[in-house]
N, C-alpha and C positions, 0 to 999 in steps of 0.2 A: 654410541654403540653400547649394547648391553645384552643381558640375558635375564629372563625371569622363568620361574617354574610355574606352569599353568596346567592344571588337570594332570599333574604328574609328569609333564613333558617340559624339557628345557627348551624355551623358545628364544631364538636370537633375533634382536631387533635393532633398528637405527631410528633415531628421531632427529630431524633437522628442520631448520626454518623457524619462522615466527608468524603467528596469526591463528586463525581458526584451524581446528584439527581436521586432518584427513588421514584415515588409516587405509593403507594400500595393500591389496592381496594379489599375489602373483598367480600365475597359472600352473597347471600340473607339469612337473618336471623342471620348473624354473626356481628362482629364489629372489630375494629382495633386490639383488643387483639389477634386475631387468628395469626397475623403476628409476634407478640412479643414472642410467645412461643418457636418458633424454627428458623424462618427465620431471623428476625432482629438480634439476637445474632451472627449469622453466617456472616452477611454482614455489620454490623455497623462500622467496622474498615476500610472498603474500600469505603463505600457509605454514603451519607446523605439520610436517609430514612424518608419519610413522610407517615404516616398512618393516616387514618381518618375514623370516623363513618359516613357512608352515611346517608342521610336524613331518619328519621324514625328508626334509629338503634343506639344502644349504648347511648352515651351522646349527640348526635345531636338532633336537633329539629325534631318534627313530624308534618309537615303541613298536612292539610286534603287532599290535592291532590299533584300530581307531582312526580309520582314514576316510570315513564318510563325510559328506558336506556338513552334516549335523555335528560330528566330532570337531571339525575345524571351526564351525560356528561357535561352539562352546569355548574353543581356544581363543577366538577373537574377543568374545565377551570377557573372558578372564584376563586377557592382555590389557584390554581397555580399562578394566577395574584396577589392575596392578599399576598401570601408568597414570591412573587418576585422570583419565580423559572423560570429562563430564558430558561434553556435547561435541559432536563432530559428524563427519561424513565418511562413508566407505567408498572406495574405488576398487574394482576388481577386474582382472584380466582372465579370460578363459575360465578355468575352474574357480578362480578367485571371484569372478562375477557370480557364479552359481552360489557360492558361500555368501556373498554380499546380499 
């Protein structure tokens, strides 16, 4: 568990597992916990999984503006850079798939 400041927003994330990286994006109105109920337990032995609360969701900051898919895309890019993920995959659900 951790937090990083990306594009002026405090983003809350979890990284678990070992192996190739997958960054997972939840849907509108959700948070990172959605992945941890079923998907993360199935994949954590083969992949390093990073889940995060998108801006305005869960334990991440809630700025007054900046909620387009482009804004969130820039958050993902910043998060990946901060966490030094050089190569990986994106998995998204609902709005997270739009961002992916």
